Residue, then its C-alpha position, 0 to 999 in steps of 0.5 A: m155718406r154723411p149724415f143730415q140733420l133734421t130741425r123739427t119746429l111744428p109741433e106733432d100735431a100741427t098738421g092736424a090742427a092746422l087741416r081742422a082750421d081749415v077746412l072749418h073756416g074754408l067750409t064755413s065761409t061763403p063762398k067756400s073754399l079750400p088751401p090748395k095745400w091739402f091735395y098734397d097727401a101721398r096720393g095727391s103727390e103721385l098724381f102731382e107727378e102725373i101731371t107733371r108729365l102730361p103734354d099741356y102740363y108746361p111748368t115743371r118743364a119749361e122751369r126746369e129748362i131755365l135752370t139746366d140752362r142758366a144754373a151756372e149764371i145761378a151760381e156765379a151771380t150768387g156766390a151763394h154757400t147755403l141754398v135754401e129751398l121753401g116747399s122743397g118737396s123731393s128736391e129733385k130740381t133743385r140738383l141742378l143748382l147744387d152740382v154747380l154751388p161752391a163748395p163747401l156747401t149747406y142744403i136746408p130744405v124746409d117743408v111740412s113733410e117729415s117724409a119727403l125731406a129724409g127721401a130727399a135727403e139721403g138720395l142728395l147725400a148719395d151723390h153729393p156725400a161731402l153736402l151739410v144738409h139740415a132739414l127744417i119741418a117747417d110751415f114756409t108760410r109763418v115765421l121761420e128761423l134758420p140756422r146759422t150757416p155760411g154765407p152768403r145764402l140763396v132762398a130758392f122758392l121754385g115751382g110756381t108756388i108763389g102763385n098759390l098765394l093771393p096778393a096780400e099773401r105773396a106781399e107778407f110772405l116775401t117780406s118775410v122772407r127778407k126778414l130772413m135774409e142779410p144784405g147781399d143773399s139772394l132769392l130765386i122764385g118761379t112765376d109762371l107767365v100770363k099767355e094764351e087762355s086756351v094754354l091757360v086752361r089746358a093746363y089745369d083741365d086736362a083731357t084724360g081726367v087727371t088733374a080732376a082727381f087730382n084737384k078732387n083728392v082734397l076731399s078724399v084727403i077730409d074723408r080720412e083724416l076728418g072722418a067726412d062722407f064727401d063722395l067724390d062723384d058729386f063734384a065735377h072739377v072746373a079750371l078757369w082762366n080769371r081775366e080780371e086777376e090773370w089767375i087760374e081758378m080749380r072749383l070742384r062743382a057740386r052736380r047735385d045738391v049735396t049735405v056733407k057730415i064732418p064728425e072730426l069738426d061736428l060739422v055738417v055742410s050743405f052744397t046746393e046743385g052748381e055750386e062751386m068752392r074753390t080748391e086753387v088760385s094759380a097767379k100768372f105774371r108779368e115782367q113789371g108785376v114780380r119786380a114791383e112786388l119784389g123791390a115793395a119786398g126790400f128786394e133789387p131785381s137783378r136778372w130775369w130768365t124765361d124759357a125758349a117759348g117765354r112760358f115761364a120765368l126765373s126771377l133773381a133779386t138779392a136782398g137790399 
């Protein structure tokens, strides 16, 4: 099996420093909030995998359906010899693209987790021994510098993760991605679509409580990493549809008056009974809006595919 290359672009303590900064900012703001990226420690990742198997959580299955049906079209349309995946995680769905993209092929997974990158690379190379893998330990929301690889390149941002960014953040992110690309390179992006409120809320508030445990896991991360004394039973999981903004919000609602100490930040935080802290925004999209946002960032939208039920979309755009 060919060895893979792994490059760290983040300082060793970058994750810890970012957590401290995000918690300090979020818990001293009004209203309080925390970024969703802190759900995903080992336990949070396990819980999310459980969520993707729940009957009401459709995005993962819908996106896989599109990739299964359209991977060959994507390969033909892009002719990519380098696949860059932002927020690659386990790279599970990426296999559908790697199976059809032409050789020789280079894969550049980008993720903050070294263990996730190493595990995914080893698994992929076992199945694709000729694949060149250059993994980057990096935060895709920051300025990236990609290694020199054969073009054209296909940059993939799957899973609907772009919906976790607020509109101004999305614009900044898409513009930064465009700057990474050469004319003729392509962007493949996954977006969950606007649909009935009941369908959306059930996807983020399952009856078995898995999503609630996933939401509360952010408190466990803060307890473990920053020495805080959050009691998860003091907070209730809330998922609601914001019709005006067309996004789902996940929140944690204090069941009573709560005071939390966070020694690593020398911080004491108070919650009043009923106070809500936002932990995730998951924007839902319409085709016209996606095309407009891509165009504003310097892309030329070219293809739009949905699953059979019209729940989720993959957009392909070229760097203009």
